[in-house]
Wavefront OBJ file of the C-alpha trace (Angstrom):
o trace
v 94.668 -83.572 -37.253
v 95.860 -84.282 -40.802
v 97.067 -81.289 -42.760
v 95.912 -80.323 -46.233
v 98.142 -79.069 -49.041
v 97.031 -80.140 -52.534
v 94.459 -82.686 -53.684
v 93.715 -83.869 -57.219
v 90.738 -86.201 -57.228
v 87.311 -87.068 -58.555
v 84.749 -84.376 -57.751
v 81.003 -84.913 -57.475
v 78.558 -82.049 -58.101
v 75.819 -81.962 -55.450
v 74.200 -78.663 -56.308
v 71.032 -78.827 -54.222
v 70.728 -75.676 -52.087
v 70.431 -75.627 -48.283
v 71.652 -79.138 -47.526
v 71.610 -78.989 -43.749
v 73.559 -81.025 -41.229
v 70.560 -83.266 -40.586
v 70.666 -84.314 -44.239
v 74.401 -84.888 -43.962
v 73.993 -87.102 -40.882
v 70.779 -87.900 -39.026
v 70.740 -87.355 -35.277
v 69.750 -90.968 -34.557
v 73.060 -92.136 -36.057
v 74.865 -90.404 -33.215
v 73.471 -92.411 -30.326
v 75.881 -93.846 -27.752
v 79.602 -93.299 -27.386
v 80.949 -95.480 -30.167
v 79.496 -93.956 -33.341
v 82.825 -92.564 -34.563
v 84.006 -94.831 -37.372
v 80.445 -95.781 -38.365
v 79.210 -92.431 -39.663
v 80.492 -92.715 -43.219
v 77.970 -95.375 -44.167
v 75.120 -93.101 -43.061
v 76.377 -89.844 -44.578
v 73.583 -88.428 -46.783
v 71.531 -91.445 -45.704
v 68.163 -89.974 -46.715
v 69.513 -89.317 -50.197
v 71.701 -92.397 -50.626
v 69.149 -95.032 -49.627
v 65.601 -95.931 -50.590
v 62.880 -96.799 -48.089
v 63.768 -100.511 -48.296
v 67.403 -99.786 -47.386
v 68.808 -100.346 -50.866
v 70.961 -97.763 -52.589
v 69.220 -95.013 -54.498
v 70.601 -95.349 -58.044
v 69.687 -91.740 -58.783
v 71.935 -90.288 -56.080
v 75.172 -89.059 -57.589
v 77.496 -90.559 -54.977
v 76.061 -94.010 -55.690
v 77.071 -93.811 -59.356
v 80.468 -94.422 -60.917
v 82.774 -92.611 -61.308
v 81.450 -90.350 -58.532
v 81.324 -93.112 -55.936
v 84.218 -92.455 -53.610
v 84.643 -88.828 -54.720
v 87.049 -86.948 -52.468
v 85.823 -83.495 -53.517
v 82.240 -82.236 -53.401
v 80.994 -79.269 -55.417
v 77.931 -78.086 -53.564
v 75.011 -75.699 -53.788
v 74.609 -72.570 -51.638
v 74.322 -72.659 -47.855
v 75.714 -76.174 -47.490
v 75.949 -77.345 -43.878
v 73.301 -75.001 -42.498
v 71.137 -76.080 -39.581
v 72.264 -77.569 -36.274
v 75.842 -77.349 -35.051
v 76.627 -81.071 -35.034
v 80.337 -81.678 -35.579
v 79.487 -85.215 -36.669
v 78.412 -83.786 -40.037
v 82.072 -83.110 -40.765
v 83.148 -86.451 -39.318
v 80.669 -88.359 -41.484
v 81.890 -86.638 -44.646
v 85.475 -87.453 -43.762
v 84.619 -91.074 -43.002
v 82.968 -91.215 -46.413
v 86.282 -90.085 -47.911
v 85.547 -86.399 -48.602
v 88.560 -84.121 -48.105
v 87.454 -80.837 -49.681
v 84.135 -79.101 -50.393
v 83.753 -76.293 -52.922
v 80.707 -74.034 -52.667
v 79.508 -70.447 -52.664
v 78.656 -70.414 -48.959
v 78.427 -72.658 -45.903
v 76.664 -72.695 -42.574
v 78.891 -70.727 -40.184
v 79.356 -73.428 -37.549
v 79.820 -76.145 -40.159
v 82.477 -74.000 -41.857
v 84.351 -73.596 -38.565
v 84.068 -77.302 -37.787
v 85.598 -78.154 -41.161
v 88.801 -76.278 -40.352
v 88.896 -77.752 -36.861
v 88.881 -81.279 -38.294
v 91.057 -80.963 -41.406
v 88.315 -80.790 -44.040
v 88.886 -77.880 -46.431
v 85.831 -75.735 -47.301
v 86.494 -73.531 -50.345
v 84.314 -70.492 -51.023
v 84.032 -69.303 -54.626
v 81.566 -67.031 -56.397
v 78.261 -68.800 -57.090
v 78.683 -68.447 -60.862
v 82.159 -69.987 -60.654
v 80.857 -72.918 -58.591
v 78.119 -73.517 -61.172
v 80.635 -73.381 -64.025
v 82.921 -75.794 -62.199
v 80.053 -78.247 -61.634
v 79.160 -78.046 -65.334
v 82.825 -78.612 -66.252
v 82.807 -81.805 -64.163
v 79.495 -82.948 -65.645
v 80.785 -82.466 -69.204
v 83.603 -84.876 -68.422
v 81.104 -87.319 -66.879
v 83.209 -87.315 -63.744
v 86.333 -88.612 -65.437
v 88.027 -85.200 -65.414
v 89.579 -84.523 -62.049
v 89.573 -81.360 -59.981
v 92.586 -79.962 -58.134
v 92.242 -78.053 -54.876
v 95.529 -76.384 -53.961
v 95.646 -74.723 -50.542
v 99.271 -73.664 -51.000
v 98.439 -71.618 -54.115
v 94.818 -70.980 -53.037
v 93.510 -72.202 -56.374
v 90.914 -74.645 -57.679
v 91.395 -76.078 -61.162
v 88.584 -77.786 -63.068
v 88.845 -80.642 -65.579
v 89.264 -78.155 -68.445
v 92.242 -76.601 -66.672
v 90.596 -73.299 -65.817
v 91.849 -71.996 -62.476
v 89.903 -70.115 -59.839
v 91.489 -68.345 -56.869
v 90.044 -68.394 -53.375
v 90.952 -66.481 -50.236
v 90.773 -68.383 -46.943
v 91.484 -66.580 -43.697
v 95.315 -66.600 -43.393
v 95.362 -67.988 -39.853
v 93.091 -70.868 -40.786
v 95.006 -71.535 -44.003
v 98.310 -71.904 -42.149
v 96.755 -74.065 -39.449
v 95.253 -76.433 -42.005
v 98.459 -76.586 -44.043
v 100.303 -77.601 -40.887
v 97.554 -79.831 -39.493
v 96.856 -77.749 -36.399
v 93.539 -77.428 -34.609
v 93.005 -74.525 -32.188
v 94.465 -76.446 -29.239
v 97.594 -77.373 -31.205
v 97.976 -73.784 -32.400
v 97.675 -72.528 -28.820
v 100.237 -75.045 -27.502
v 102.710 -73.856 -30.128
v 102.671 -70.476 -28.379
v 103.536 -71.982 -25.009
v 106.657 -69.816 -24.550
v 104.649 -66.629 -25.186
v 101.949 -67.762 -22.771
v 104.474 -68.540 -20.025
v 106.230 -65.201 -20.557
v 102.924 -63.346 -20.271
v 102.015 -65.236 -17.097
v 105.394 -64.413 -15.529
v 105.012 -60.688 -16.316
v 101.425 -60.631 -15.152
v 102.268 -62.468 -11.921
v 104.932 -59.853 -11.169
v 102.625 -56.929 -11.970
v 99.431 -58.276 -10.360
v 100.427 -60.887 -7.764
v 97.054 -60.638 -6.014
v 95.372 -62.218 -9.073
v 97.330 -65.405 -8.433
v 96.904 -65.613 -4.670
v 94.809 -68.392 -3.165
v 93.298 -68.994 0.245
v 96.386 -70.989 1.189
v 98.531 -67.883 0.660
v 96.663 -65.891 3.307
l 1 2 3 4 5 6 7 8 9 10 11 12 13 14 15 16 17 18 19 20 21 22 23 24 25 26 27 28 29 30 31 32 33 34 35 36 37 38 39 40 41 42 43 44 45 46 47 48 49 50 51 52 53 54 55 56 57 58 59 60 61 62 63 64 65 66 67 68 69 70 71 72 73 74 75 76 77 78 79 80 81 82 83 84 85 86 87 88 89 90 91 92 93 94 95 96 97 98 99 100 101 102 103 104 105 106 107 108 109 110 111 112 113 114 115 116 117 118 119 120 121 122 123 124 125 126 127 128 129 130 131 132 133 134 135 136 137 138 139 140 141 142 143 144 145 146 147 148 149 150 151 152 153 154 155 156 157 158 159 160 161 162 163 164 165 166 167 168 169 170 171 172 173 174 175 176 177 178 179 180 181 182 183 184 185 186 187 188 189 190 191 192 193 194 195 196 197 198 199 200 201 202 203 204 205 206 207 208 209 210
């Protein structure tokens, strides 16, 4: 998993509330075993494309300079709905590396950290002000998301602090998913197993030991 430290990039405000994971990526785009690598083109498909398959010119991510934005500023309860991890994958394949909002679906939020996509939670009024700051610059003013300092800076330079869970912050800074983080504690695990085997040998006995 790629780590995350600091990102300065174009941000796109997508302030619609309750964008669920089915809007992020439709279930039919996840058929078969080879859909990884193809999801980016279908991310937000119902919003990005018209009925005839052409791009919707009114959708913000189809318009310059927001096309290719690496940061999304989103409305409340983003990523609610089903638990599909492919919602995170599709955003990443589209080029998104950080999402700033006032709240996220719980499972989506967890999946973001597990895959190296940073979800930033700020007060709803701050998120709205940040989106308006971006809109005033017509997307030309960039946003900085700094996980080392735990700050978001808008185009006008105003900074906003955020407070991720320390364990998750460190894991994302170092590019560790839960398996990697567990493997790093291999010496502690082996020491525990040795003590436990000495104290409770019957737990480790098998039929072959009888």
